[in-house]
N, C-alpha and C positions, 0 to 999 in steps of 0.2 A: 504494499499499500504506499502511496505517496503522501507527503505532508506539504501542505500549502501554508505558509506563514503570512498572516495579515493582521492589520491593526483594526480595520473596520470591515463590516460586511453589509450587503444590501441584497435582499431577495428580489428575484425577477418580479417586476410589476410594482414594487415599492418605490416611493419617492425619497424616503429618508434612509440614511445608513445608520448603523449603530456599532458600538464597540464590540469587537469579537469576544471580549471578556464578559459581556453581559448575557451571553447565551448560556442556557442551563448546562451545568456540568453533569447532572444526572436527573432522571425523573422516573416515576413508576406509577403503575395502576395495579394494585394487588388485592386479592380476595381476603376474606376474614380468617384464612388459615396461612396467610403470608405467601401463597403461591402467586406468581406474577402473571397478570393478563397481558401486560405490555410494559416495556421499560427501555431506558437508555442508560448505559454505564452501570447497570445493576446485574450482578451475576447470580444472586440467589436470595431467597427469603427464608426466615426462620420464625416459627410461631413459638414464642417463649412462654405462653400461657394466655389467659383471658385478656384480650386487648393489648397485648405486649408483643411487638414485632421488631425484628432486626433484619435489615436488608444490606447485603454486602456489595460494596462498590467494585466494579471491574477494574477501574483505574482510581487509585486513592486520591484524596484531596491533599493539598500541600500542608495542611495542618488542621487544627480543630476550629479555626475561626472562619466559618462559612455560614451562609444563610440557608436555613431549612424551613420549608413550609409544608404543612401536612393538613389535608382536609379529609373528611370521611363522607361516605354516602349514607346519610341517615336523615330521617324525617324530623327527628327531635334535635335539640341543641346538643352539640358535641364539642369536646375539647381534646387537645392532645398535649402531652408533656414530653419534651425531649429528654431522653434518659441519660446517656453518657456519650458525649461527643468524642469521636475518634476519627482519624483520617481515613480509615478503611471501611467503615460501615455507618449506617444511620439506624437509630433505634427510637421508637416512640411507644408510649402507652396511650390508649384511647379511652376517654371517659364520656358517658352520655347521661343526659338528664333523666331519661327513662329508667336508668339503673341507679338513680340517686347519686349521680356523679361518681360511681365506682367504675372500675375497668370493664369494658364491654368489647366483644368482637365486632369489628366493622370492616367494610371494604375501605381501603385507604388509598390516597393519592398524595404523592410527595414530590417536591421539586427541590433541587439543591443548586445554589449559585455560589461560585467561589473559584479559587484557583486550583487546578489539578497539580499533582506532584510532578 
């Protein structure tokens, strides 16, 4: 595979360019047992228990300072908690109002922005 090094990118049909560093480093769509429906830069998922998921990055981040967003597919109010930031994996626990804000299994969507190692 070839590597192209750029500072900015612009998709066909777009009028504005953006920094190449603002493109997601990883993203995922996973079932409530951590199996992946689709992903980018995610090699596997682990179900650690009720509502607790870890997804391993194919290519590690440069460190623990990166932006991680997680949403869930739920009709009720839900929240997530980042567990332990490491450069090689992302981990979250999902909480829902329907379960009195205790951990609950949910379909999760995560996006990571930051520098790859």
